[in-house]
C-alpha positions in Angstrom: 67.3 39.8 -8.8 65.8 41.3 -11.9 69.1 41.0 -13.7 69.6 37.4 -12.7 66.0 36.5 -13.6 66.3 38.2 -17.0 69.7 36.5 -17.7 68.1 33.2 -16.6 65.2 33.6 -19.1 67.5 34.7 -22.0 69.9 31.8 -21.5 67.0 29.3 -21.3 65.4 30.7 -24.4 68.7 30.7 -26.3 69.3 27.0 -25.5 65.7 26.0 -26.3 65.9 27.7 -29.7 69.3 26.2 -30.4 67.7 22.9 -31.1 69.3 21.1 -28.1 67.1 18.4 -26.6 64.9 19.8 -23.9 66.4 17.8 -21.1 69.9 18.8 -22.0 68.9 22.5 -22.4 67.2 22.6 -19.0 70.0 20.7 -17.3 72.7 22.9 -18.9 71.0 26.1 -17.7 70.7 24.8 -14.2 74.4 23.7 -14.0 75.6 27.0 -15.5 73.8 29.1 -13.0 74.8 26.8 -10.1 78.4 27.3 -11.2 78.2 31.1 -11.4 75.6 32.1 -8.8 75.5 29.4 -6.2 78.2 28.0 -3.8 80.8 25.8 -5.5 79.8 23.0 -3.3 76.3 23.0 -4.9 77.8 21.3 -8.0 78.7 18.3 -5.8 75.0 17.9 -5.0 73.6 17.8 -8.5 73.1 14.0 -8.5 71.6 14.1 -5.0 69.2 16.9 -5.9 68.0 15.1 -9.0 67.5 11.9 -7.2 65.7 13.4 -4.2 63.4 15.4 -6.5 62.6 12.2 -8.5 62.2 9.9 -5.5 58.5 10.1 -5.6 56.3 7.0 -5.5 53.9 8.8 -7.8 56.5 9.2 -10.6 57.0 5.4 -10.4 53.7 5.0 -12.1 54.9 6.8 -15.3 57.0 3.9 -16.8 54.3 1.4 -15.9 51.5 3.4 -17.6 53.9 3.8 -20.6 54.4 0.0 -20.7 50.6 -0.5 -20.6 50.2 2.0 -23.5 53.0 0.4 -25.5 51.5 -3.0 -25.1 48.2 -1.8 -26.4 49.6 0.7 -29.0 51.9 -1.8 -30.7 49.3 -4.4 -31.4 46.2 -4.4 -33.5 44.1 -3.2 -30.5 43.7 0.3 -31.8 42.6 -0.8 -35.3 40.2 -3.4 -33.9 38.7 -0.8 -31.5 38.2 1.6 -34.4 36.7 -1.1 -36.6 34.2 -2.1 -34.0 33.2 1.6 -33.4 32.8 2.2 -37.1 30.6 -0.9 -37.5 28.2 0.1 -34.7 28.0 3.8 -35.7 28.1 3.7 -39.5 24.4 4.5 -39.8 24.7 7.7 -37.9 25.4 10.9 -40.0 29.1 11.4 -39.7 29.3 8.1 -37.8 32.8 7.3 -39.2 34.1 10.6 -37.7 32.2 10.0 -34.5 33.7 6.5 -34.3 37.2 7.9 -34.6 36.5 10.4 -31.8 35.2 7.7 -29.5 38.0 5.3 -30.5 40.5 8.0 -29.7 38.9 8.7 -26.4 38.8 5.0 -25.3 42.3 4.3 -26.6 43.7 7.4 -24.9 42.1 6.3 -21.7 43.9 3.0 -22.0 47.3 4.2 -23.3 47.6 7.7 -21.6 49.6 9.0 -24.6 48.6 11.5 -27.2 51.1 10.5 -29.9 50.4 6.8 -29.4 46.6 7.4 -29.8 47.1 9.4 -33.0 49.4 6.7 -34.4 47.3 3.7 -33.4 43.9 5.1 -34.4 45.0 7.3 -37.2 46.9 4.5 -39.1 43.5 2.8 -39.6 41.1 5.7 -39.3 42.5 8.2 -41.8 42.7 5.8 -44.7 39.2 4.5 -44.0 37.8 8.1 -43.8 39.4 9.2 -47.0 38.3 6.0 -48.8 34.8 6.9 -47.8 35.0 10.4 -49.1 36.0 12.5 -46.1 38.2 15.4 -47.0 41.9 15.0 -46.1 42.0 17.9 -43.7 38.8 16.8 -41.9 40.1 13.2 -41.5 43.5 14.5 -40.2 41.8 17.0 -37.8 39.6 14.5 -36.1 42.5 12.1 -35.4 44.9 14.9 -34.3 42.3 16.4 -31.9 41.1 13.0 -30.7 44.6 12.1 -29.8 45.0 15.1 -27.4 42.4 13.4 -25.1 45.4 11.2 -24.1 46.6 13.9 -21.7 43.2 14.6 -20.2 41.5 11.3 -19.7 43.0 9.2 -17.0 45.6 7.7 -16.7 47.4 10.8 -18.0 51.1 11.1 -17.6 50.8 14.9 -17.9 48.4 14.9 -14.9 50.7 12.8 -12.9 53.4 15.4 -13.3 51.0 18.2 -12.5 49.9 16.4 -9.3 53.6 16.1 -8.3 54.4 19.8 -9.2 51.3 21.2 -7.5 51.2 18.7 -4.5 47.6 17.8 -5.3 45.8 14.5 -5.0 46.4 12.4 -8.2 43.1 10.5 -7.7 41.1 13.7 -7.4 42.9 15.1 -10.5 42.2 12.0 -12.5 38.5 12.1 -11.6 38.4 15.8 -12.4 39.6 15.1 -16.0 36.7 12.7 -16.8 33.9 15.4 -17.0 35.9 17.8 -19.3 37.1 14.8 -21.3 33.6 13.7 -22.0 32.7 17.3 -22.8 35.4 17.5 -25.4 34.3 14.1 -26.9 30.8 15.5 -27.3 32.0 18.8 -28.8 34.3 16.9 -31.2 31.5 14.4 -32.2 29.0 17.3 -32.7 31.4 19.1 -35.0 32.0 15.8 -36.9 28.3 15.5 -37.6 28.0 19.1 -38.7 31.1 18.9 -40.9 29.9 15.6 -42.4 26.5 17.1 -43.3 28.3 20.0 -45.0 30.6 17.7 -47.0 27.7 15.3 -47.8 25.6 18.3 -49.1 28.5 19.5 -51.2 29.0 16.0 -52.6 25.3 15.7 -53.4 25.3 19.1 -55.2 28.4 18.1 -57.2 26.8 14.8 -58.3 23.6 16.5 -59.3 25.3 19.3 -61.2 28.3 17.7 -62.9 27.8 14.0 -62.2 30.9 13.9 -59.9 30.7 10.8 -57.8 31.8 10.7 -54.1 32.3 7.8 -51.8 30.3 9.9 -49.2 27.2 9.0 -51.2 27.8 5.2 -51.0 25.6 3.2 -48.6 27.7 0.8 -46.5 26.0 -1.7 -44.3 27.0 -4.1 -41.5 25.0 -7.1 -40.4 24.3 -7.6 -36.7 26.4 -10.8 -37.0 29.4 -8.8 -38.3 28.9 -6.2 -35.5 28.8 -8.9 -32.8 31.9 -10.7 -34.2 34.0 -7.6 -33.7 33.3 -7.3 -30.0 35.4 -10.2 -28.5 38.7 -8.5 -29.4 37.6 -5.1 -28.0 35.7 -5.9 -24.8 38.7 -7.3 -22.9 40.5 -4.0 -23.3 37.4 -2.0 -22.2 37.1 -4.3 -19.2 40.8 -3.6 -18.5 40.2 0.1 -18.6 37.1 -0.2 -16.3 39.0 -2.5 -13.9 42.0 -0.3 -13.6 39.9 2.7 -12.9 37.7 0.8 -10.4 40.9 -0.3 -8.5 42.2 3.2 -8.4 39.0 5.1 -7.4 37.6 2.3 -5.3 40.6 2.8 -3.0 41.8 -0.8 -3.6 45.2 0.3 -5.0 47.5 3.3 -5.1 48.3 5.0 -8.5 51.6 3.1 -8.8 50.0 -0.2 -7.9 47.2 0.5 -10.4 49.7 1.3 -13.1 51.6 -2.0 -12.4 48.3 -3.9 -12.5 47.3 -2.3 -15.7 50.6 -3.0 -17.4 50.6 -6.7 -16.3 47.0 -7.2 -17.5 47.7 -5.5 -20.8 50.6 -7.9 -21.4 48.4 -10.8 -20.5 45.6 -9.6 -22.8 47.9 -9.1 -25.9 49.2 -12.5 -25.3 45.8 -14.1 -25.1 44.0 -12.0 -27.8 46.8 -11.4 -30.3 49.3 -14.1 -29.4 52.0 -11.6 -28.6 54.1 -13.4 -26.0 57.3 -14.5 -27.6 60.5 -12.6 -26.9 60.7 -11.3 -30.5 57.2 -10.0 -30.2 57.7 -8.4 -26.8 61.1 -6.8 -27.6 59.7 -3.8 -29.6 57.2 -3.2 -26.8 59.8 -3.3 -24.0 62.3 -1.3 -26.1 59.8 1.4 -26.8 58.8 1.5 -23.1 62.5 1.9 -22.0 63.2 4.6 -24.6 60.2 6.7 -23.8 60.4 6.2 -20.1 64.1 7.2 -20.1 63.5 10.2 -22.2 60.6 11.4 -20.1 62.3 10.7 -16.7 65.4 12.5 -17.9 63.3 15.5 -18.8 61.6 15.4 -15.5 64.8 15.1 -13.6 66.4 18.1 -15.4 63.2 20.1 -15.2 63.1 19.6 -11.4 66.8 20.6 -11.1 66.0 23.7 -13.2 63.1 24.5 -10.9 65.3 23.9 -7.8 67.9 26.5 -9.1 65.1 29.0 -9.9 63.8 28.6 -6.3 67.3 28.8 -4.7 68.0 32.0 -6.6 64.5 33.3 -5.7 63.6 33.8 -9.3 60.3 31.9 -9.1 59.4 33.5 -5.8 60.2 37.0 -7.1 58.2 36.4 -10.3 55.2 35.1 -8.3 55.4 38.2 -6.0 55.6 40.4 -9.0 52.5 38.9 -10.5 50.6 39.3 -7.2 51.8 42.9 -6.9 50.1 43.7 -10.3 46.9 43.3 -8.4 45.0 41.9 -11.4 41.5 40.7 -10.9 41.4 37.0 -10.3 39.9 36.3 -13.8 42.3 38.6 -15.6 45.1 36.8 -13.7 43.8 33.5 -14.9 43.5 34.7 -18.5 47.0 36.1 -18.5 48.5 32.8 -17.1 46.5 30.7 -19.6 47.7 33.0 -22.4 51.3 32.4 -21.2 50.6 28.6 -21.4 49.3 29.1 -25.0 52.5 30.9 -26.0 54.7 28.3 -24.3 52.8 25.6 -26.2 54.1 27.0 -29.4 57.5 25.7 -28.5 57.4 23.3 -25.6 55.7 20.0 -24.8 53.2 19.8 -21.8 55.8 18.1 -19.6 58.2 21.0 -19.8 55.5 23.6 -19.4 54.2 22.1 -16.2 57.6 21.6 -14.5 59.0 25.0 -15.6 56.0 27.2 -14.8 54.4 25.5 -11.7 56.7 27.3 -9.1 55.8 30.6 -10.7 52.1 30.5 -11.5 50.6 28.2 -8.9 51.3 30.4 -5.8 49.5 33.5 -7.3 46.6 31.4 -8.4 46.3 29.8 -5.0 46.4 33.2 -3.3 43.7 34.4 -5.7 41.4 31.6 -4.4 41.5 29.3 -7.4 41.1 25.5 -6.9 44.4 24.1 -8.2 42.7 20.8 -9.2 40.2 22.9 -11.4 43.1 25.0 -12.8 45.0 21.8 -13.6 42.2 20.7 -15.9 42.1 24.1 -17.6 45.9 24.1 -18.1 45.7 20.6 -19.5 43.1 21.5 -22.1 45.2 24.5 -23.1 48.2 22.3 -23.4 46.1 19.9 -25.4 45.5 22.7 -27.9 49.3 23.2 -28.0 49.7 19.7 -29.3 47.7 20.5 -32.4 48.5 24.1 -33.2 51.5 25.3 -35.1 54.4 25.9 -35.1 55.4 22.8 -33.1 52.2 20.9 -32.5 53.5 17.4 -31.9 50.3 15.7 -33.2 50.5 17.6 -36.5 53.8 15.8 -37.2 52.5 12.5 -36.0 49.6 12.8 -38.5 52.0 13.9 -41.2 54.1 10.8 -40.6 51.2 8.4 -40.9 49.6 10.2 -43.8 52.4 11.8 -45.8 50.2 12.6 -48.8 48.2 15.1 -46.7 49.9 18.4 -46.8 50.8 20.1 -43.5 48.6 23.1 -44.6 45.6 20.8 -44.9 46.3 19.2 -41.5 46.5 22.7 -39.9 43.3 23.9 -41.5 41.6 20.7 -40.4 42.6 21.1 -36.7 41.8 24.8 -36.3 38.0 24.2 -35.6 39.0 21.7 -32.9 41.4 24.2 -31.3 38.4 26.6 -31.1 36.3 23.9 -29.5 39.0 23.4 -26.9 38.9 27.0 -25.9 35.1 26.9 -25.9 35.4 24.0 -23.4 37.7 26.2 -21.2 35.1 28.9 -21.2 32.4 26.4 -20.3 34.4 25.0 -17.4 35.1 28.5 -16.1 31.4 29.3 -16.2 30.4 25.8 -14.7 33.3 24.6 -12.6 31.3 21.6 -11.5 32.1 20.0 -14.9 35.6 19.4 -13.5 35.0 19.4 -9.7 31.7 17.7 -9.5 32.8 14.1 -9.9 35.8 14.2 -7.5 33.7 16.0 -4.9 31.0 13.3 -5.2 33.5 10.4 -5.0 36.1 11.8 -2.6 34.2 14.5 -0.8 34.2 18.3 -1.2 37.4 20.2 -0.4 37.0 22.4 2.7 36.9 26.1 1.9 36.0 25.8 -1.7 
């Protein structure tokens, strides 16, 4: 079993590093090992296995949430949301940075996608921050980090997959993400204030010493009339967010029904607010939805086939038993598993990490007495950090695409403090688990035996 497991890991790593698309790499590994180490008849069941693994009503919500995100992300909703936030917070020290954090959080909660949040908010936020004197790295760091909230704040596609892989309640998992999500928003906003004060102090010193002017020293004002005029385009989408969450947590609709309702209302809102209703206007939205949904579902299908082969060959069970046999203390076990997730985050997106590691890491964690809902939040935050740390942090390249004049080095230096804040949040949630579990326990009742 050790030989097969080692060979399985080597072949998987080789195909991953070859540059092959993740779905093809995972599917190829699964088929190769089915051909050589499983009965020949197993190859005849590949289609059936993939279909059965994906025949989950929970997974149905993914394309619908993607449609909702595409409808919002491909209109001016993100820019209007950002502009309204900026107008209301511009008098606060670092208010422009805080506005971007809040705008990212709200947009992430509506779209459920990290790259979409970075693109929608960053395309307006980064130029505006730089125009007002914010350093390029700081501006890029805020947007890149704010975008990661898309996989923590509900509706999160990553959490949907974790709920399926861990067989946990999706509603409880969504609720558990709200407290930590707000914690990260506060940490990011707090850092934005401190960093702004530092940059403002430096700009003041430079002006006093050498007469160097900075846009940070300008005094921009918005009248109350201007502030109020910005609200009509923003409030409908905030109402949509609240309504969808109320339908889900109030028990009025299942996650799939909620996703469908959200997608339909999003299409209605962009038609009413932005006049996006013609076929030529809707084609990019529907095309993007189909492309992203197909890609993601293909990855899910191949990942589940990959996990099925691991289970059939007893690789995942043997690895889980080996981890348990190490007899690590529960907190050392947790630290080791989170470190593994960090390393995988260097190379893989959250979707692949969840589906590849769940069969291995969840049984030992459950045996050690950890709440898998609580752990799902920790794992999500660590994977969030993976989206903004090198070498393959997806959000880094999204930011580089929308702000090509900012060097990758500046972007990386700008996100490092936010990565540190994410790990601080992990420590705080370990010390105070109620940050994650308090709200689902209050709304849905405490889990017996916790």
